[in-house]
N, C-alpha and C positions, 0 to 999 in steps of 0.2 A: 311233436310239432304239428301244427295245422297249417293249412294254406294261408291263414290269416296272419301268421307271424312274419317277421322280416325275412327269415331264411326260407320259409315256405313260399313267400311271394317271389323272392329272388329265384328260387328253383323253378317256379311256374314261368317266369319271364325267360329264363335260360332255355327251358324246354320249348317254349313258343318260338324263340329265335332259332333254336337248333332244328326244329321241324321245318323251318323255311330256309335253312342254310344261310342265316343272316349273321352267324357268329363272326365271320370274317370282317364284317363291317363294324362290329362292336369293339372298336379300339378306344382307349381312353380319350383320344382327341375327338373322334366322332361322337362319342357319348357326351362329352363335355359340350360340344357344339349343339347337339340335339337338346340337351338340357337347357341351354341358354335360349334356344328358339322357343321351346315350350314355356319357359318362364316369361318370355316376351309376349307370347300369346295370352298368358294369364294377365299380364299388365295391360294388354290391349283392351280387355273387357272394361277396365276401370279408367282408361285413358282420359276421357272427357267428362267423367262424372264429378259432381261436386262431392265434398267429403260426406255430406248427408246422404246423397244418392248412393255412394259406395257402401255406406253402412247398411243400406236396405237392399243390396243387390240380391240377396238370397230370398227375398220376398216374392220375386218374379220367377215363375217356374222355368222360363226359357233361360234367363240369366243364371239361375241357380244350376241348371244343367250344364251350361257352358263352363261355369266356374269349377264344378266338380270334375268335369272331363279334363280340364287343363291341370287341375291339381293332381289328378291321376297320372297324366302324362309326365308332369314334372317328377313326381315320386318314382314312376317306373324308370325313367332314365337315370335318376339319382341312384336307385337301387342297383341298376345294371352297372353303372359307373363304379360304385363301391365294390360290387362283386368282382369285376375285372381287375381292380387294383388291390383287392384284399383289405379294404377298409371296413371296419365294423361301424355302421352309421350311428348306432346308439352309443357306443363307446366314444366315438368322436364328439358327439353332441354333449355327452356328460362331461368330458374333459374340457370342452370349450366353455360350458357353463361355469365350471369351477374356476377356470382362468378369468372369466369375466367377473365372477363374484369377488375375486381377489383384486382385480384391476379397477373395478367400479364398486367400491363398498357402498352399502346403503347408508344414507345420512343418519 
């Protein structure tokens, strides 16, 4: 496993938090709230853009940097949340896709 796979990233996030003694704050409730805040910060970037402007957001270096930072924050909190609750995010996603394929069959 490398640091670039899901488990490697979760391990790095746990080590980062442990080195700062933050584990006590990484409860499911706190992580869910932090995830919501970070997702809202991602939405904020697009808040007043037209659909056309939003499609071009990555063309501007400043905006692209903000988007990638917020994506990283959202993913970091989601991975920490999953680690704390013992949820495999890839298995959860695969199962959800299967349920959606059954629920919403292609025409």
